[in-house]
N, C-alpha and C positions, 0 to 999 in steps of 0.2 A: 439445545442452545449452542450457539457458536463457541468455538474453542480458541479463537485467536484473540487472547486477552492481553491487556497491559495492566498489570496490577500495581496499585500505588504502594501497598505495603505487603511485602512477602518476605519470608525468612531469608536468611543468607542463601544466595544463589550464585551460580558460577556459569560463565560463558555467554555469548550472544552477538547479534548485529541487526539488520533492518528488514525492509520490504524488497520486492523484486519487480523486474519488468523486461523490456526488450528493445531491439534497435534494428533499423533497416538503413540502407545507404542514404546519405543526405541527398536532398533534392539538388539537381544540377544547377549551377549558377547560370543566370540569364546570359544570352548571347550579347556581345557588345553592340551598341547602337550603330546604325549605318553612318559612315562618316559624311559630314556635310560637304557639298561641292561649292567652292567659292568661285565667283566670276568677277571680272572687273573690265574696265574699258581698255586696260593695258594688258600686260602679259598674264595669262591665267596661272593661278596657284595650284600646286599639287593638292590632292585631297588630304584633309587633316587625318592623322592616324587615329584609329579607334581608341576610345578610352580603355585603360587597363582595368580589368575586372577587380572589384574590391576583394581583398583577402577575406576568408571566412572569419567569423567572430571566434575569438579564443574560447577554448573549452575550460570549464571548471574554475572560472573566476569566482572565488568565494571566500567567506570568512567564517570562522568558528570562534566563539568567545563565551565566557561565563558572564551572564547578567547578574547572577547571584552566586558567588563562589563560596559563600559561607565562611568557614575557617580554613579553607584550603590554602596551602602555600603556593607561591609561584611555580615551584617545581612540580607539585602535584597537578596543578592546572595544566602545565605544559605537556605532561605525559598523556593526560586524557584528551586534550585538544589535538595532539599529534595523531592519536589513533583515529579520531573522527575525521580529521582533515584528510588523512590518507584514504579513509573509507569513501568520502565524498569525491575525492579526486579519482578514485577507481570508477565510481559511477559516472563522473563527468566525462572521462575519456573512454569508458568501457574497456579499460585495460587494468589488470590487477596490479595494485601497488602493494609492495611488501610491508609488513609491520612486525616481522619477527624480532627485530632489535628492541622493540618496546616491551617485550614480555620477559618475565623473570626466569632465571635458570630453573629448570625443572618443571616449568608450566607448559609442558608439551601438549597436553590435551587442549588447553586453552588456546595456545598459539596455532596449532593445527586446525582446531575447530573454527576459529575466526577466519582463518585463510579459506577453509572449505566453504563457509557461508558467503564470503565475498566472491569467491570464484563462481559459485552457483548463481548469485545475483547478477553478476556481470554477464555471464553466458546467457541467462534467460532474457535479459534485456536486449542482447544482440540478436536474438532470433525473432523479435517482433516485427510487425509491418512498418511501424513508425520509428523514427530516430529518437531514442530515449537517452542519448547523451545529454549532459547538462551544460547549458550556457552559463549558468550562475547558480550559486546557492548561498544562503545565509543561515547559520546555525547558532542558536542561543541555548545555553545550558544553565540549569538551576540546581545547585546542590541542596537536596531536600533532607538527607540524613547522613550522619557521619558517626562511625564507631571505631575507637582505637583498640587494637589487639595488644595482648601482653608481649608479643614479639616485635612490637613497633609498627606493625602493619596497620593500615586503615581500610575500612570498608565503607563505601559510599553508595547512596541512592541518588542518581542524577536524572533529572527530567530534561528532555530535549524537545525544542520546537525548531522547525526549519521551514524555509521558503525556497522552492527550487523552480528554475525555469528550464524546461526541456527544449531541445532543438526543434522537436516536432510542433510545439506550441509555444513559440518564443515570447508571446505577449501575455501569457497566463502565469500568474503566481500560483503555483501548486503548493499547498500548505500541508504540513504534517505536524500534528500537535500531540503532546503528552506521550512521547516515547520514553520509556523508563529503562535505564541502564543500572546494572549493579557492578561496581568495580571493587576489587581488592588490590591495593598497591603495597608493594614491599619497598622499604628504604634501602638505598644504595650508598647513602652518605652524602653530606653537603647538599641537601635538598634535591637529590636526584632519586627518582622512583621508577620502579618497574611494575608492570601489570602481572599480578599473580593470578587474577581471574577477572573475566568480563562476561556479563550476560546481558543481552537485550531481551526484555521480557515480552516476547511475542512468539508466534507459531513458526516463524522462519527458523529461528535458532533451534527450536525443538525438532522441526522437520529435518533439518540437515544434520544436527549433532546427536539426535536421539537421546539415549540415557546420559551421554556425556555432557549434555547441555546444562542440566541442573542437578546432577548427581555426581560430584567429583570423585566420590569413592569408587564409582563403577570403573574408573580408569586406573585405579591404583594397581590392579593385577595385570594391566596391559603394558607392554613395552612401547616406547615411542614408535618403533617400526610397525608394530601391530596396529596402533592407533592411526598411523599414516595410511596404511592399507585400507582400514575401515573407511576413512573419509574419502579416499580415492574412489573406492567402489560405490560408496553411497552417493557421491556427487554424480558419477557417471550414470547410475541408475535413475536418479531424479531428473537429470537433463534429458535422458531418453524419453521419459514420461512427458516432460515438458514439451519436447518437440512434437510428440503425438497430439498433445492437447492443443497446441497452436495450430497445427494442420487441421484438426477436427473442426475448428471454428468455421472453416469455409463450407463445410457440408452438413453440419449438425442442424437440428431443428426442423420443424415442419410448419409450413404456412397454412393457417386455417382462418376461416372467416368467423369472427365472433361478433355477435350483435350486442349493442349496449344502448340502453334507453337514455342514459345521461352521460355527458362528456366528462372526461377527467381534466381537472385544472392543473396542467403540467407546470405552469409558471408558479403557481402557489406551492406546489409540492417541492419544487427545486428551491424556491426562496426559503422555505422552512428548513430544508436540508442544509443550505449554506449558513443559515443563521445558527444552527445548533451543532456545529463542528467545534470541538475543543472545549465546549461547556455543555451543560445540560439544562433543559427546561424544568423549572420547579413544579410544573403541572404533571410531571411524569416521574416514575421511579427510574433509577439508573442501575442497570444490571451488569455494569462493567466488572464488578468483583464477583459476579455470580454466573459465570459462563459467557458473558459478553453482552453488550448493549446493541449489537448491530441490527438484529431483526426488530427489536423494540423501536429503534430509531426509524427504520424504514417504514414500519407500520404507522408511526406518527406522521411521516411524510405523506403517505397515501391518504391518511385521514385528512390532512391539511389540504390535499388536492381534491377533496370531495367524496372519496370512497367511504361509504358509511360502514359502521360496525355491523356485523352480521351475527345475529343470535338465532337464526332460523334454519340456515343451510346446514347440511351434515358436518361440514368442516368447522364451523363456529370460529369467527374472527372477531375478538372483542377484548376490551380492557375496561373494566369498571372497578377494579381493585386488584391488589397484588396476590390474593389467594387464588391458587390454581382452580379453574372451574371450566369444564368443557360442556356443561349442560346448556340447553337452549333457553337462557334467561339472562337478563341484564344484571349480572353479578360476576365478580371475580375476573380472572384472566385466563383466556384460552391458550392452549399450547401454540396455536397458529399465529397468535399475536407476537410472541417473543422467541419462538424456536424456528430455526432456519428450515429444517426438513419438513416440519408440520405446515409452515406457511406455503412451501412449494406444493405440498399435497393439496392444500386448500385452493391454490391458484389453478392447479391442474383439474381438479374435480368439480369446482363450483360452476353450476350452470343455471341457477335460479337467481334469487335475490342476492344483491351485493356485487362483489368484484367480478368484472368480466375481463379476462386476460388470456393471452396465448402463452402458456407455460412451455418452455423449450421452443421458442420461436427461432427462425433463422437468425444466427447470431448478429449478422451485420445489417439488421433492420430496426435497430433500436432508436428511440427518441428520448429527449430529456424527460425525466420523470419515470422512465421505465426502470426495472429492477434487474440486477445481475446477481446470481448466486455463484459462489466460488467454493472450491473444495478439492478433494482428491478422489478420482474415480466418480462413483455415485454417492460418496460421503460428503454431503454439502455442509460446509462449516461456517460460511460467512455470507453476508448480504450487504449490497451497496445499492445506491440509487444514482442513475445517470444525471449529471448536471449539464453536460455539453457533449455534442457529437464532434469528433475529429474526422474530417473528410478531405479527400484530395481535391485537386482543381476541378475535377469533373463531377464532384459531388458523391463519390464513392466512399462509404464509411470505412475508416481504417482503424479507429480506436474510439474509446469513450473516456471522458473525464468524469469522475464520480465523487460523491461525498459519502462518508461513512463515520460510524462510531466504533471505537475499539477494534481496529486502529482509527484514530481521528484524522481524517483526510478531507481536504476541501479542494475540488477541481484537480484531482490527481489522476494520472493515467491508470486505468484499470489493468492495462497490460504490464504495469510495473509491479504487480502483486506477486507474492511468493506462490499463491495458489494459481496455477496455470489452467486448471479445469474450470471453465466458466460457462454459464447458461443464462440466456436472456429470457426474462419474463416481460412480455410486451403488454402493457396495461391499456385496454381499449376504453374503459369507463366502468359504469355500474348499472345494474338493472334494479328496477323497483318491484313492487309486489305484482 
């Protein structure tokens, strides 16, 4: 079952930040119009000068605010908002904004770790085919929990919702819901506060920061210089892997003809996907706190698109109840329904009744309703469904907008993910008996 989870209640954690993506040069501005030629019965006029091209829209026009601050003081809110504003400004401009001054003295692991995460995210977004700088963003925060320490510090659980507009898709509101942050703030006097610890509860922080993400004691025996070297080498290694993954998308996959007796209702699958981002249908269990809800969500989308449950094929793709059950009968839950790797095996191997799909299809041949697996190497950890294709002026696919659960994303660029290894499962339809 996927591992990129956002947990609503987890013990005191330390460190963190968000998702990832990439960027290519912005499209050239249109050529100015040909100047009109004016004539009259008297002396002719000189041609009118061409219009000046409009300046590009400013980057990073955005706001961050608490919709539910709880008992937070203005100074506490200011410190948290400053961190998130600099984070989004870094993503808006794809230039790293410093935040060292916001961290408490001695919080070297946290300070250096946050910087490493931001650096990785910015660089990954830079290497994509489309321009993933932000035209605008709106961030809303909700303080869910607050605990005071004996030393005067406070520890907070903060939920974040955001709406972002990327330069590559300027008319699309890309939404991110239910991102959880854990903050520990230290008092500096007169309602001034510094960040002693910050974690974003997702796989990005774990991927970049490793043991330092959620185990602060692991850093206690390391000097700041040693920690800085660790992060430098870690980011360099991850970025090299990311470059290879992005390049691989051009050549990966195999085109195969798959027959399907019945068509897949892509519109119905996408409509279901968009409906259940940020909340959950009461007709299904939510596995967000039990390894992740991503594959369970995508399986529901496929079912909404007309793909029937399969209790007869060797893979078994079904949900009749929460009890694990891979037997060929209408009972329980098969591994392929809710586990990323097992669903990929089912899509690859199924050739009789049920799902007809090209698993590992050429990456840039997807359509709305198709499925993308994400992970590291061949370790597939996350599943999303395509909601919209992003193409250039000649119709060449450059990216996909997707919907997902844990993380909860609606119409969000898949190239903006922390997981750069991506595989397309192209759904053709389904076969009957």
